[in-house]
C-alpha positions as CSV (number, residue, x, y, z in Angstrom):
1,M,-33.3,-22.2,15.9
2,K,-31.3,-19.3,14.2
3,L,-31.5,-15.7,15.6
4,W,-33.8,-15.4,12.4
5,G,-35.5,-18.3,12.8
6,G,-39.2,-17.3,13.6
7,R,-40.3,-17.2,10.1
8,F,-39.2,-20.4,8.8
9,T,-41.2,-24.0,8.7
10,K,-37.2,-26.3,8.6
11,P,-33.9,-25.7,9.2
12,T,-31.5,-24.9,7.0
13,N,-29.7,-27.4,4.6
14,Q,-26.1,-28.2,5.9
15,L,-24.8,-27.9,2.8
16,V,-26.5,-24.0,2.4
17,D,-25.2,-23.4,5.8
18,E,-21.3,-24.3,5.1
19,Y,-22.0,-22.3,1.8
20,T,-23.3,-18.7,2.9
21,A,-21.6,-18.6,6.2
22,S,-18.7,-16.1,6.8
23,I,-17.2,-16.4,10.2
24,R,-14.4,-18.6,8.4
25,F,-13.1,-15.2,7.4
26,D,-15.4,-12.6,8.5
27,Q,-13.8,-13.1,12.5
28,K,-11.1,-10.6,11.8
29,L,-14.1,-8.3,12.3
30,A,-14.8,-9.6,15.9
31,A,-12.7,-6.4,17.9
32,F,-14.4,-4.3,15.2
33,D,-18.0,-5.4,15.5
34,I,-17.8,-4.9,19.5
35,Q,-16.4,-1.6,19.0
36,G,-19.5,-0.6,16.9
37,S,-21.6,-2.5,19.2
38,L,-21.1,-0.3,22.5
39,A,-21.1,2.7,20.9
40,H,-24.9,1.8,19.4
41,V,-25.9,0.2,23.2
42,D,-24.8,3.0,24.5
43,M,-27.0,5.5,21.6
44,L,-29.7,3.2,22.8
45,A,-29.8,3.8,26.4
46,K,-29.3,7.9,25.8
47,C,-32.3,7.9,23.1
48,A,-34.6,6.1,26.0
49,I,-34.9,3.4,23.4
50,I,-33.9,0.3,26.0
51,P,-33.5,1.2,30.1
52,E,-30.0,2.7,31.4
53,E,-30.2,-0.8,33.0
54,D,-30.0,-3.0,30.0
55,A,-27.4,-1.1,28.0
56,Q,-24.8,-1.4,31.1
57,T,-25.6,-5.4,31.4
58,I,-24.9,-5.6,27.7
59,T,-21.7,-3.7,28.1
60,K,-20.4,-5.5,30.5
61,G,-21.4,-8.6,28.8
62,L,-19.7,-7.5,24.8
63,K,-16.7,-6.4,27.0
64,A,-16.3,-9.9,28.4
65,V,-17.5,-11.6,24.9
66,A,-13.9,-9.5,23.4
67,E,-12.2,-11.1,26.2
68,K,-12.8,-14.4,25.4
69,I,-13.0,-14.3,21.2
70,A,-9.4,-12.9,21.9
71,N,-7.7,-14.5,24.2
72,G,-9.1,-17.5,21.7
73,D,-12.0,-19.0,24.6
74,A,-14.9,-18.1,22.6
75,E,-16.6,-21.0,20.4
76,L,-17.7,-19.9,16.8
77,T,-19.8,-21.5,14.9
78,E,-20.9,-21.9,11.2
79,E,-24.5,-22.6,13.1
80,N,-24.1,-18.5,13.2
81,E,-23.2,-17.6,10.1
82,D,-21.1,-15.2,10.4
83,I,-18.9,-13.4,13.1
84,H,-21.9,-10.5,14.2
85,M,-24.5,-12.6,14.7
86,N,-22.2,-15.2,16.7
87,I,-21.5,-12.1,19.0
88,E,-25.0,-11.8,19.7
89,K,-25.2,-15.5,20.7
90,L,-22.1,-15.4,22.4
91,L,-23.4,-12.2,24.5
92,I,-26.9,-13.5,25.0
93,D,-25.4,-16.5,26.4
94,E,-23.2,-14.6,28.9
95,V,-25.8,-12.1,30.0
96,G,-28.9,-14.0,29.0
97,V,-32.2,-12.5,27.2
98,V,-31.7,-9.0,27.8
99,G,-28.6,-9.7,25.0
100,G,-31.2,-10.0,22.7
101,K,-31.6,-5.6,22.4
102,L,-28.3,-4.9,21.6
103,H,-29.7,-5.7,17.6
104,T,-32.5,-2.9,18.2
105,G,-32.8,-0.2,15.3
106,R,-30.0,-1.9,13.7
107,S,-29.5,-4.9,10.2
108,R,-26.8,-7.0,10.1
109,N,-26.2,-4.9,6.6
110,D,-25.2,-0.9,8.1
111,Q,-23.8,-2.9,11.0
112,V,-21.2,-4.9,8.6
113,A,-21.3,-1.2,6.1
114,L,-19.7,-0.3,10.0
115,D,-17.5,-2.8,10.9
116,M,-15.4,-2.9,7.6
117,R,-15.2,0.8,7.5
118,L,-13.3,0.4,11.4
119,Y,-11.7,-2.1,9.7
120,L,-10.3,-0.3,6.8
121,R,-9.5,2.8,9.2
122,E,-7.0,0.8,11.1
123,A,-5.6,-0.9,7.5
124,L,-4.9,2.5,6.7
125,V,-3.0,3.5,9.4
126,T,-1.0,0.5,9.6
127,I,0.1,0.9,5.7
128,S,1.2,4.1,5.7
129,Q,3.4,3.3,8.8
130,L,5.2,0.7,6.9
131,L,5.2,3.3,3.5
132,V,6.9,5.4,5.6
133,D,8.9,3.0,7.1
134,L,10.5,2.1,3.3
135,Q,10.1,5.3,2.2
136,Q,13.1,6.3,5.2
137,A,15.1,3.3,4.6
138,L,15.0,4.1,0.3
139,Y,15.9,7.6,1.9
140,K,19.1,6.4,4.3
141,Q,20.4,4.6,1.5
142,A,20.3,7.9,-1.0
143,T,22.1,9.6,1.7
144,E,24.6,6.8,1.5
145,N,24.8,7.0,-1.9
146,L,24.7,10.7,-2.6
147,D,28.0,10.5,-4.6
148,T,27.7,6.9,-6.1
149,V,27.0,7.3,-9.9
150,L,25.4,4.1,-12.1
151,P,23.6,3.7,-15.5
152,G,20.4,5.2,-15.5
153,Y,17.7,2.9,-18.7
154,T,15.2,3.6,-20.8
155,H,14.1,0.6,-22.3
156,L,16.2,-1.4,-20.0
157,Q,18.9,0.1,-22.9
158,R,22.0,2.2,-21.0
159,A,20.6,5.7,-21.5
160,Q,22.1,8.2,-19.3
161,P,24.3,8.0,-16.0
162,V,22.7,8.9,-12.2
163,L,23.0,9.2,-9.4
164,F,21.8,5.8,-7.1
165,A,20.6,8.4,-4.3
166,H,18.6,9.8,-7.4
167,H,17.0,6.3,-8.2
168,M,16.4,5.7,-4.7
169,M,14.7,9.0,-4.4
170,A,12.2,8.3,-7.4
171,Y,11.0,5.3,-5.2
172,V,10.4,7.6,-2.1
173,F,8.2,9.9,-4.1
174,M,6.3,7.0,-5.7
175,L,5.1,5.5,-2.2
176,Q,4.5,9.3,-1.1
177,R,2.2,9.3,-4.1
178,D,0.9,5.5,-2.4
179,I,0.6,7.2,0.9
180,E,-1.3,10.5,-0.2
181,R,-3.6,8.2,-2.3
182,L,-4.0,6.7,1.2
183,T,-5.0,9.0,3.7
184,D,-6.9,11.2,1.3
185,S,-9.2,8.1,1.2
186,W,-9.6,8.2,4.7
187,K,-12.3,11.5,4.7
188,R,-14.6,8.5,2.3
189,V,-13.9,5.4,5.4
190,N,-14.5,7.4,8.2
191,R,-18.0,7.8,7.7
192,S,-20.4,6.2,9.9
193,P,-23.2,4.1,7.9
194,L,-25.0,2.9,11.7
195,G,-28.6,3.3,11.4
196,A,-29.7,2.8,7.9
197,G,-30.8,-0.5,8.7
198,A,-31.4,-2.9,6.7
199,L,-32.1,-0.1,3.6
200,A,-34.9,2.4,4.4
201,G,-33.5,3.3,8.3
202,T,-35.2,3.0,11.2
203,S,-38.3,3.4,13.1
204,F,-36.9,4.0,16.9
205,P,-35.8,7.4,17.7
206,I,-31.8,6.8,17.5
207,D,-29.5,9.3,16.8
208,R,-27.0,8.6,14.4
209,A,-24.9,11.6,15.0
210,Y,-23.8,10.6,18.7
211,V,-22.4,7.1,17.4
212,A,-20.5,8.3,14.6
213,E,-19.3,10.7,17.3
214,K,-18.2,7.9,19.5
215,L,-16.4,6.1,16.8
216,H,-14.8,9.4,16.1
217,F,-16.3,9.1,12.2
218,D,-16.5,12.7,10.7
219,G,-20.0,12.1,10.2
220,I,-22.8,10.2,8.8
221,T,-23.4,8.7,5.2
222,E,-26.1,10.6,4.0
223,N,-28.6,7.8,2.2
224,S,-30.0,4.7,3.6
225,L,-29.9,2.5,0.5
226,D,-26.4,4.1,-0.2
227,S,-25.1,3.2,2.9
228,V,-25.9,-0.2,3.1
229,S,-24.5,-1.5,-0.3
230,D,-21.8,1.5,-0.8
231,R,-18.8,-0.1,-1.5
232,D,-16.9,2.4,-2.9
233,F,-14.5,3.0,-0.6
234,V,-13.2,-0.9,-0.3
235,V,-12.8,-0.7,-4.3
236,E,-10.4,2.6,-3.6
237,F,-8.5,1.0,-1.4
238,L,-8.2,-2.2,-3.2
239,A,-7.3,0.3,-6.0
240,D,-4.6,2.3,-3.9
241,A,-3.3,-1.2,-3.0
242,A,-3.3,-2.4,-6.3
243,L,-0.9,0.7,-6.9
244,V,1.1,0.3,-3.6
245,S,2.0,-3.2,-5.0
246,T,2.8,-2.5,-8.5
247,H,4.9,0.3,-7.0
248,L,6.7,-3.0,-5.5
249,S,7.0,-5.1,-7.9
250,R,8.6,-2.8,-10.2
251,L,11.8,-2.3,-7.5
252,S,11.7,-6.2,-7.0
253,E,12.2,-6.5,-10.3
254,E,15.5,-4.0,-10.2
255,L,16.6,-5.8,-7.2
256,V,16.4,-8.9,-9.0
257,Q,18.4,-7.6,-12.1
258,W,20.8,-5.7,-9.8
259,S,21.9,-8.7,-7.8
260,S,22.2,-11.2,-10.5
261,A,25.8,-11.8,-11.8
262,E,24.8,-9.9,-15.3
263,F,24.3,-6.7,-13.3
264,N,26.4,-7.2,-9.7
265,F,25.1,-3.8,-8.8
266,I,23.9,-5.1,-5.5
267,E,23.7,-7.4,-3.1
268,L,20.9,-8.7,-0.7
269,D,21.6,-9.3,2.9
270,D,21.7,-13.3,3.0
271,A,18.5,-13.2,5.8
272,F,16.9,-12.3,2.9
273,C,17.9,-14.6,0.4
274,T,17.2,-18.2,0.0
275,G,19.7,-21.3,-1.5
276,S,19.0,-24.0,-4.0
277,S,17.8,-27.8,-2.4
278,M,19.9,-29.0,-5.9
279,M,22.7,-26.3,-7.1
280,P,24.4,-25.3,-3.6
281,Q,26.3,-22.0,-4.9
282,K,23.1,-20.2,-5.0
283,K,21.7,-17.1,-3.2
284,N,18.4,-16.6,-4.5
285,P,16.3,-13.1,-4.2
286,D,13.0,-14.7,-2.8
287,V,11.4,-12.1,-1.3
288,P,12.1,-9.4,-4.2
289,E,10.8,-12.0,-6.8
290,L,7.2,-13.0,-4.4
291,V,6.6,-9.6,-3.9
292,R,6.6,-9.1,-7.8
293,G,4.9,-12.4,-7.5
294,K,1.7,-11.5,-5.7
295,T,1.1,-8.2,-7.3
296,G,-1.5,-10.6,-9.5
297,R,-3.2,-11.5,-6.6
298,V,-3.3,-7.6,-5.4
299,V,-4.9,-6.7,-8.7
300,G,-7.3,-9.9,-8.7
301,H,-9.0,-8.7,-5.8
302,L,-9.6,-5.3,-7.4
303,M,-10.9,-7.3,-10.6
304,G,-13.1,-9.1,-8.5
305,M,-15.1,-6.9,-6.6
306,L,-15.5,-4.7,-9.3
307,T,-16.7,-7.5,-11.0
308,T,-18.8,-8.5,-8.0
309,L,-20.9,-5.1,-7.7
310,K,-21.4,-4.2,-11.4
311,G,-24.2,-6.0,-11.9
312,L,-25.9,-6.0,-8.4
313,P,-29.3,-3.5,-7.5
314,L,-30.1,-1.0,-4.6
315,A,-29.6,-2.6,-1.7
316,Y,-27.6,-5.4,0.1
317,N,-27.3,-8.2,-1.7
318,K,-25.6,-11.8,-1.0
319,D,-23.2,-10.9,-3.7
320,M,-21.3,-8.4,-1.7
321,Q,-20.3,-11.0,1.1
322,E,-17.6,-11.4,-2.1
323,D,-16.2,-7.7,-0.3
324,K,-14.5,-9.4,2.6
325,E,-11.7,-12.1,1.4
326,G,-10.6,-9.7,-0.9
327,M,-10.1,-7.0,1.6
328,F,-8.3,-8.7,3.9
329,D,-6.5,-11.1,2.0
330,T,-4.7,-7.8,0.3
331,V,-4.3,-6.3,3.7
332,E,-2.6,-9.1,5.4
333,T,-0.5,-9.6,1.9
334,L,0.2,-5.6,1.5
335,K,2.0,-5.3,5.1
336,G,3.8,-8.6,5.2
337,A,5.5,-7.0,1.5
338,L,6.1,-4.3,3.5
339,A,7.4,-5.2,6.5
340,L,10.3,-7.1,4.7
341,F,10.9,-4.6,2.3
342,A,12.4,-1.7,4.9
343,P,14.9,-4.0,6.4
344,M,15.3,-5.6,3.4
345,I,16.7,-2.2,1.6
346,E,18.3,-0.6,4.6
347,T,20.3,-3.7,4.9
348,M,21.0,-3.7,0.9
349,E,25.0,-3.4,0.0
350,V,25.6,-1.1,-2.5
351,K,28.5,-2.1,-5.1
352,K,29.9,1.5,-6.1
353,D,32.6,0.3,-7.9
354,N,30.9,-2.0,-9.9
355,M,28.2,0.8,-10.4
356,Y,30.8,3.4,-12.2
357,Q,32.8,0.7,-13.7
358,A,29.3,-0.2,-15.7
359,V,28.8,3.8,-16.8
360,A,32.1,3.9,-17.2
361,K,32.1,1.1,-20.1
362,D,29.5,2.4,-22.0
363,Y,28.4,5.3,-24.2
364,S,25.6,7.3,-21.9
365,N,27.6,10.3,-22.2
366,A,26.9,10.9,-25.6
367,T,24.1,12.8,-25.0
368,D,26.7,15.2,-23.8
369,L,28.9,14.8,-26.3
370,A,26.0,16.5,-28.7
371,D,24.7,19.3,-26.0
372,Y,28.3,20.3,-25.9
373,L,28.3,21.0,-29.5
374,V,25.1,22.9,-29.0
375,G,26.9,25.0,-26.8
376,K,29.6,25.4,-29.8
377,D,26.7,26.7,-31.5
378,V,26.2,23.8,-33.7
379,T,22.4,22.9,-33.8
380,F,20.7,19.9,-31.6
381,R,19.9,17.8,-35.1
382,E,23.2,18.1,-36.7
383,A,25.2,17.6,-33.6
384,H,22.5,14.9,-32.9
385,A,24.2,13.1,-36.8
386,V,27.4,14.0,-35.5
387,V,27.4,11.8,-32.4
388,G,25.5,9.1,-33.9
389,Q,28.6,8.7,-36.1
390,T,31.2,9.2,-33.6
391,V,29.3,6.3,-31.2
392,L,29.4,4.2,-34.5
393,Y,33.1,4.8,-35.2
394,S,34.0,4.5,-31.3
395,I,32.3,0.9,-31.6
396,E,34.0,-0.1,-34.4
397,Q,37.3,0.3,-33.3
398,Q,35.8,-1.0,-29.3
399,K,36.7,2.0,-27.7
400,Y,34.4,3.9,-25.3
401,L,34.3,8.0,-26.3
402,L,36.9,8.8,-23.6
403,D,38.9,6.4,-25.2
404,L,39.1,8.7,-28.5
405,T,41.9,10.7,-29.0
406,L,41.1,14.8,-30.4
407,E,41.8,13.6,-33.4
408,E,40.0,10.9,-33.9
409,F,36.8,13.5,-32.3
410,K,37.8,16.5,-35.1
411,Q,36.9,14.0,-37.8
412,F,33.5,14.6,-37.0
413,S,33.6,17.9,-35.9
414,D,35.9,20.6,-35.7
415,A,34.2,22.6,-32.7
416,I,35.2,19.7,-30.4
417,E,38.1,20.7,-28.4
418,S,40.3,19.1,-25.5
419,D,38.1,20.1,-22.8
420,I,35.7,17.8,-24.0
421,Y,37.1,15.0,-22.1
422,Q,36.4,17.1,-18.5
423,V,32.6,17.2,-19.7
424,L,32.1,13.3,-20.6
425,T,33.4,12.2,-17.1
426,P,30.7,10.2,-15.1
427,K,30.5,13.3,-12.5
428,A,30.4,16.3,-15.0
429,V,28.0,14.1,-17.1
430,V,25.7,13.7,-13.6
431,N,26.3,17.3,-12.1
432,A,25.3,18.8,-15.8
433,R,21.8,17.6,-14.8
434,N,21.2,20.3,-12.6
435,V,17.3,21.5,-13.1
436,A,14.9,20.9,-10.1
437,G,14.1,17.3,-9.9
438,G,18.0,16.6,-11.9
439,T,20.1,13.9,-11.1
440,A,23.0,16.6,-10.2
441,R,24.0,16.3,-6.5
442,N,23.1,19.8,-5.4
443,R,19.4,18.6,-7.0
444,V,19.2,15.2,-4.9
445,E,20.0,17.1,-1.8
446,D,16.9,19.3,-2.4
447,Q,15.3,16.1,-3.1
448,L,16.2,14.3,0.3
449,Q,15.4,17.7,2.0
450,Q,11.6,17.9,0.3
451,A,11.4,14.0,1.7
452,S,12.0,15.4,5.2
453,K,9.2,17.5,5.4
454,L,7.2,15.4,4.1
455,F,7.9,12.4,6.5
456,E,7.3,15.3,8.8
457,Q,4.0,15.8,7.6
458,N,3.2,11.6,7.3
459,N,4.1,10.8,10.6
460,E,1.7,13.7,11.9
461,W,-0.9,12.1,10.4
462,I,-0.5,8.3,11.3
463,K,0.2,9.8,15.0
464,A,-3.6,11.6,15.4
465,K,-5.0,8.0,13.4
466,A,-3.7,6.0,15.6
467,Q,-4.5,7.8,19.2
468,L,-8.1,8.2,17.6
469,I,-8.3,4.3,16.9
470,D,-6.4,3.5,20.0
471,D,-9.3,5.6,22.1
472,L,-11.8,2.5,20.7
473,A,-10.0,0.1,22.3
474,V,-12.6,-2.3,24.1
475,T,-10.8,-2.5,27.5
476,D,-12.3,-3.4,30.8
């Protein structure tokens, strides 16, 4: 007989058991379910809803069940459907019928909402730490390449030279936005729904605020219907995760391009590459390729969750069981990608000479020739036309701008003087972008200083939240 089977006259069809059971994946919530149950039973005793002696017995039993699950000694079955019912069954086996008092004043509806919030809190801290680790790997590459120049691209065409450090810092600030989105979502995750019951609250004189405080929540959810049906916090996390994955995918694409023979700007460490079963010369950037590929599944989980929720009436519906697998997979996918990315970036070889040679043999300094002419009181539109003609001539002559003689320059404008050769060097072109956020060396150094302060703020937040989570660890 199932724990809820009193109203039924025959057992559930086995196919229904198999189809509706969630224990296969929601067992990830075991530790969080027990954390919530420990706070709940403490509150039941405090409010004199159950005797203190029973609460102590249940508390001891829950800790024993937690240890068995952690050690792999507990049998979790589809017959008991989900992690909540499995834990309750294990508890009753451990302490007897008194274990049945644990569920007083709550429903699986508010229970699972609580467990998912506890799970996501931990995921937010873990993923934020991994993002900081990647930021610091990018930062390290930036500090080691403050004088390394490479082509900057628009439309995948060479546009203007930039410092490699500047390019790395673009991703540092991109990831900072990811961290800020994740950490900001904490305040919406960190509200306790326990006490909302199935949908309307409970007739028992519970103390919701006490449970929230015990579990280090910032407060309780305001409406019982919304409490059990809300999955906005899951959608928000999936949306944030989709952006993180998209950013990793963009960086992955550049690593794949840069490590090709056509670019030859970097070489990834052998530890992060694989070979070909047929072609012995191959060194394949499989890690960034797979990170790029897995972005599709993360984005897909976001679309799946939105689609599941869009037609649901209040309050809880079984459809919402679909909220977990995508969330769990997204967390594991991000954790796996980020754990690999930081050491891969840190050990990456930057081929400085190849980058410089690429800049020296293109027309990415053409804009600086136009700016030079503007400085000589030529209108920008006239300067743009002059430089376009100069570049076309250079291409026809199979030369680059710095290869032209002064006489060749003067064919197009008498305003050009011998100082143009200093203006058009890659280093001069880079340092001419001396504007806040620009690629000039001193401006990149400013960005490095800004990032250092952000790292301190990020680490403070992570440390504080990690301590809060550690405080709730189930111990004997």
